[in-house]
Every structure is written in C-alpha cells, then in structure tokens.
N, C-alpha and C positions, 0 to 999 in steps of 0.2 A: 504493500500500500504506500510505502514511503517513496517508491520510485515514481509514483504519479506526480509528486511534487517537482520532480525533475522533468519528466516527459511532457507534461501539459505545457509548461512555459516554453520548452524547447520546440514543441510542435507549433506553437503560436508564432514564435520567432521565425521558424522555417516558412510558414505560410506568408508572413510579411515579406520575407526575402524573395520568395517566388513571385509574389504579387508585384514587388518593385521591379524585378527583371521583366515581367510581362508588360508592365506599364512603360518601361524604357523601350521595349521592342515595339510597342504600339506607336509611341511618339517619335520613333526614329525611322518609321516607314518600312519596317520589316514585313508587314502584311499588306502592303499597298497593291502589289501586282502578283496575284496568286496564279493567274493563267499564263503569264508571259513565258516563264521557263518551260512549261509543258508544251506551249505552241512552238517554241524555238527548236525543240527536238525534232518536230515534224517538218521544219523548213529544209528544203533540199538546196544546199550550198555547194555541192560537189561540182567540180569542173569536169565536163565530159572528156572521156579518154580520146586522145588524138593519136592516130597511127604514126605520125611523124615524130612524136615525142618518144615513142618506144624504140626507134632505130638510133637515137642519139644524135640526130642532125640538128 
C-alpha cells in the first residue's frame, strides 16, 4: 500500500510530460500534413531507361 504513495504522483508527472510533448508537437506543425508523405511514395520520379546510357556512350 505504501508504494501507491510513490506510483500515483509518478504517474501524474508522466502524464504531464507526455501531454507537454504532445502539445509541443501540435504547435510545431508535426501533424499538419498527414497525407503528403503517403502520396509522395506513389509519385513516379524515375527517369526512363535509355538504351544509349547502357552502352557507355
């Protein structure tokens, strides 16, 4: 039962730390563009293969 006197305040402090990190992430734009990285994967930016490049000319 005595351990609760340690664990309850420790868990409250941990909740405040996690909340502060989440607040920081929200205000620094970490969640602004959730679709951009997923769409960037699908974009085809490869250069087409050219037969002249393979011969070393």
